[in-house]
N, C-alpha and C positions, 0 to 999 in steps of 0.2 A: 612531482619534484621531492618525493619522498617524505611531505609534510605529515602524512598519516601514519607512516612507519615510526618517525620521530615521537608523534603524539602517543602512539601505543606504547612506545618503549619508556617513555617519561612515566606514563600512567603504570606500567608494569613494575618499574623501580618503586614508585610510590607505594603500591600495594605490598610489594616484598618488604619494604623497610617498616610499613605499619604492621606488618605480620610480625616482624622481629620485635618491634617495640611491644607489642601486645603480649609475646611470650616471655619478655624478659630479657632478650639476647641483646638488645640494644637500648639505650637510654633515650635516644631521639631519633626521629624520622627525618635523617639528613636529605633524603631524596626530595623532600618538600621544597627544597632550595632550587631544584630544576625548574626552569619554566618550559611550559609546553609552547610549541610554535603558535603564533598568531593565526588565525584562519583566515585565509583571503576570502574576498567577497566572491559568493558564487556565481558562476556564468549561466546557471540555469535560470530559466524565467517560468512562469506559470502559463499554461497553454489557455487559448481564448476558447470560448464557446464553438466558434466556428471550427477552429483546429481540432478540439475534442470530438466534434462530429465527424470530421474528416478521419480520425484515426479509429472511431469506432466502425465507419463504414469498411475500412482498410482491413480491420480485423475480422470481418464478416465475408472476406474474400479469400481468406486462407483455406489450408488444406483441411482444416478441422474448425470451422466458422465460430461454432458454438463455444468451444473451448477458448479461442482466442478473444472473443467477445467478452467472456467472463474475465479473462487475465487482464483485460484492459479496464473493464467497467468497475471492478471492484477498487483498484487503485484510483480511478477517476472519481467515484462518488464517496469514497472513504478516506482517501488519501494515504493509502498504505504504503509503507517502505517495501521494497523488493523482497527483503528476507521475511517480512510479514505476511507478504502475498505467498510466498513458497511454503511457509511453515503452516499454512490453514490446513485445518483437517475437516472431514466431512461433518464430524460430532461438533465442530466449533460454530457450525453454521445451524441456528434455530429459527426453522421458518415459520415456526407457529408463533413464536414471541417476536418475529422480525429483529433478531439480534444477531451478532457474531463476535466469538471471544478472539481477540487478537493478541499473539505473542510476540511483543516487541523487542527493542533493544534493551540489553540488561536483563532479560528473561521476565520483563513486566508484563502483565496481563492488563487489557482493559476491554470493557465491553463497549461496542458500537452498534446503535440501531441500524438497521437496513431501510433504506428509503422504498417507498413501494414498488417502483419500477425495477428496482434491482431484486426485491423480493421475488417478483414475477421470474426475472431472467435465472435466477438461481434454482428456483423450483424446476424450471425445464431442464435446466442443466442436470440437476441432481438426479432427475428420473431418466434423463438420456444416458447417464454415466452409470446406472444401476444395473447389476448382473442380473439375468433373468432368473437365477435360483434364490435371491436374496429378496425378502421383502423390503418395501419402502421404509418402514419403521427401522428395521435392522441396518438398513443401508445409511440412513440418517445418523446413526448412533455408533457408525463405523470410526476407527481411527485411522483410515486410510487418508492420504493426501486427497485435498479437495481437486486440485489441478491434476488432470489424468486424461488419458486416450481412454476412447471407448473399450469396453470388453470384447475379446474375441475369442476363437477356439483355443489360441496359445495362452492367452492371458484372460482367464474368466473373470477377473477383477478390474481388467485394464491395466495400464502401467502409469507411475506418476511421473509428472514433468517438473521442471522447475525452472532454474536460472536459465540453462542453455535455451529453452523454450522461448523465454520472454525476450532473451537477446536475437535469437533467429528471428522472432517477430518484428522486432524494432529495426533489424536489418532490411526486412522486406518493406517496411514503413519508409526507410530512407530511399530505397530503389523506387518507389512508387510515388513519393511526394518529396523530391530531392530539394524543393524550395523552402519547406518548412524546417529542413535539417541543416540549412546552408551554413547558418551560424553557430552550429554545435552548441546551441542552448537549450534544445528540447530532448528530454529523456523520460523515463518513467517517473523520476522524482518531479518532473514539472507539474504532476497532477497535485502533489502535496503542495507546491507553491500556489497553485491556482486555488486549490480549496482554502488554504491558509490566508490567503489574501482577502478572498471573498468574505470569511467568517469574522477576520479581525477588523475589517472595516465597518461591519455591520452589526456584530455581537460582543466585541472586545475581546482582550487578551486571555482572560480565564477560560472562556469556551473554545479559543483556539488551541490554547494547551492541551484541555480535556480530548478534544477531537484528535489532534495530531500525536498524542501521547508523549509530550514534553515533560520531563521530570527533573532535569537538572537545573542549577542556576536559579532555584527558586526563591523568591524574597519572602520574608516573614509574612507578608500579607497575603501571598499566594497559600499559605497554609490554612487560612481562615476563610478562602473563597471555595465554596463547593458548587459544581455545576451538575444539577439533576440530570438523569438519563432523558426524562421526557423534555428537557430543553434542547439537547442533544438531536434528538429525534426530529424536532420541528426545523432545528437548523439544517440538519443533512437533507430533509424532505424539500426544504427552500432552496437549497442547493441544487438537487436534482431538478427540480423545475426550472430553475434559472438555466442550467445546462440543455434542457430538452425543449426550451420554449420554441424554437424553429429549426429544430434538427434536419428535418427532411431538407429543407431548401438549403440549409447551410452547408450540409454535406454534399449535396450535388454540386453547388457552385464552387466549392473548394476541390473537390475531384478534378472538375475541369480545368481549375488553375494549377493543380499540383501535377497534372499529367497522369 
């Protein structure tokens, strides 16, 4: 309905007039009188454990099963936005320390720990995408995009994929599990809803904000609350265990129902 365009326009005017005031070209930021449109209640919801297992299984049935599994599992376990997933580089993933540097909205970086099973998956994936002429150490330091096709004769380092690949993958999910998408309330962002709901109910709002990378609308109290990386490590490991508790049986039964 044009709400995002209106919101962006208001933000741009506010920044422009703020610059004019800072430089002395204007006495007041008149654009602050503009109201941003109210955000409608999102129609997305969090995926259930069973639905997450189904999507993982469908990802493994694609043309490049390992690539699609990584593209699904990273947002599933870490709650990454699509832009954050597409921006990831090989050098952002530290398998030895089990961490990943995420480049989020507003060009803000945050460090997230990788839960154990995700580390195993990424280790297999990084080795699978490594060009034969490049050592593993060099490849892990590469600034190449993480999501990429395998190397071949024409493309010795493979080719990067991004937004279009994710959209095509979810189109395939729609075709194979139409009931899951019948109400148009499940998307890649649903993983953030599921993770945020799990964390907020068990560990509180500061931990939720730290994991999801929310920095806007902070209260004075938020500036005094610090969440150590060790705590986030435990939280994400607990969420991974929650997701994988009965993965095999859940995926199998969900696939039967989803067609």
